[in-house]
C-alpha positions in Angstrom: -18.0 2.6 14.5 -17.1 5.9 16.1 -15.7 8.6 13.8 -13.4 11.3 15.1 -12.9 14.8 13.8 -9.5 16.2 13.2 -9.7 18.3 16.5 -10.2 15.1 18.5 -7.4 13.3 16.7 -5.1 16.2 17.3 -5.9 16.0 21.0 -5.4 12.2 21.2 -2.1 12.3 19.3 -0.5 15.5 20.5 -0.1 16.7 16.8 -1.5 19.9 15.4 -4.2 19.8 12.8 -1.8 21.3 10.4 0.7 18.6 11.0 -1.9 15.9 10.6 -3.0 17.4 7.2 0.7 17.7 6.1 1.5 14.1 7.0 -1.6 13.0 5.1 -0.5 15.0 2.1 3.0 13.4 2.0 1.6 9.9 2.5 2.5 9.1 6.1 -1.2 8.7 7.0 -4.0 7.6 4.7 -6.5 10.3 3.8 -9.6 9.6 6.0 -13.1 9.4 4.8 -15.0 12.7 4.7 -18.5 13.7 5.8 -21.0 15.2 3.3 -19.6 18.6 4.6 -16.1 17.5 3.6 -15.0 17.1 7.3 -12.3 14.5 7.8 -13.6 11.6 9.8 -11.1 9.3 11.4 -11.5 5.8 12.9 -9.9 4.5 16.0 -7.6 2.4 13.8 -6.5 5.6 12.0 -5.6 7.1 15.4 -3.7 3.9 16.3 -1.8 4.1 13.0 -1.0 7.8 13.5 0.4 7.0 17.0 2.4 4.1 15.7 4.0 6.3 13.0 4.8 9.1 15.5 6.4 6.5 17.8 8.6 5.5 14.9 9.5 9.1 14.3 10.1 10.1 17.9 11.5 6.9 19.5 13.4 5.5 16.6 14.5 8.9 15.4 13.3 8.4 11.8 13.2 11.4 9.5 10.1 12.0 7.4 11.8 10.5 4.4 12.9 7.4 6.3 9.3 7.1 7.6 8.0 7.2 4.1 10.4 4.5 3.0 9.6 2.3 6.0 5.9 2.6 5.6 6.1 2.0 1.8 8.1 -1.2 2.4 5.9 -2.3 5.2 2.8 -1.8 3.1 4.3 -3.8 0.2 5.4 -6.6 2.4 2.2 -6.8 4.5 -0.3 -6.4 1.7 1.4 -9.1 -0.5 0.7 -7.0 -3.6 2.6 -9.2 -5.9 0.5 -9.7 -9.1 2.8 -11.8 -11.2 0.7 -14.0 -13.5 3.2 -15.5 -15.9 6.4 -17.5 -15.3 8.3 -14.8 -17.2 7.3 -12.4 -14.5 9.0 -14.6 -11.8 12.2 -12.6 -12.4 10.4 -9.4 -11.7 9.0 -10.9 -8.5 12.4 -12.0 -7.3 13.9 -8.6 -8.1 11.1 -6.8 -6.1 11.6 -9.2 -3.2 15.4 -8.6 -3.3 14.8 -4.8 -3.3 12.4 -5.0 -0.4 14.9 -7.2 1.6 17.7 -4.7 0.8 15.5 -1.8 1.9 14.5 -3.5 5.1 18.1 -4.5 5.8 19.2 -0.8 5.3 16.5 0.4 7.7 17.6 -2.2 10.3 21.2 -1.1 9.9 20.3 2.5 10.2 18.3 1.7 13.4 21.3 -0.3 14.8 23.6 2.7 14.2 21.2 5.1 15.9 20.9 2.6 18.9 24.7 2.6 19.2 24.7 6.4 19.3 21.9 6.4 21.9 23.7 4.0 24.1 26.9 6.2 23.9 24.9 9.2 25.0 23.2 7.2 27.7 26.6 6.1 29.0 27.8 9.7 29.0 24.7 10.8 30.9 25.2 8.0 33.5 28.8 9.1 34.0 27.7 12.7 34.5 25.1 11.6 37.0 27.7 9.7 38.9 30.0 12.7 38.9 27.2 15.0 40.2 26.5 12.4 42.9 30.2 12.3 44.0 30.4 16.1 44.0 27.2 16.2 46.1 28.6 13.7 48.5 31.8 15.6 48.8 30.1 18.9 49.5 27.9 17.3 52.2 31.0 16.0 54.1 32.6 19.5 54.2 
């Protein structure tokens, strides 16, 4: 498996090395393996994950805090880390699942709200383009 140094990851993702290190520090990316010389060594899966997170940040407009919440929820849901052995722990499991569902619902609602705002801006831009086109047409006829 090919290992990439932080310089290569920075080039592939468009992030600075400093940003990559900071995002690792706050938990947006997992800390990669290191060489004997303590150099960070990333896998291609690490790069895909970094790109996916950056898409969420840029395209969806998530703040760093929202990203952390989303990734935490996603990790809990996809990893199925529910270690409830006893019947008495069933209530804890149900509470955890309810909290995850509430968190995901909140994230989805926030995203829907952002999408509404984006659509409103898109409509405004479309109207401005049409107005410029009309002005251009008018100036060509004079």
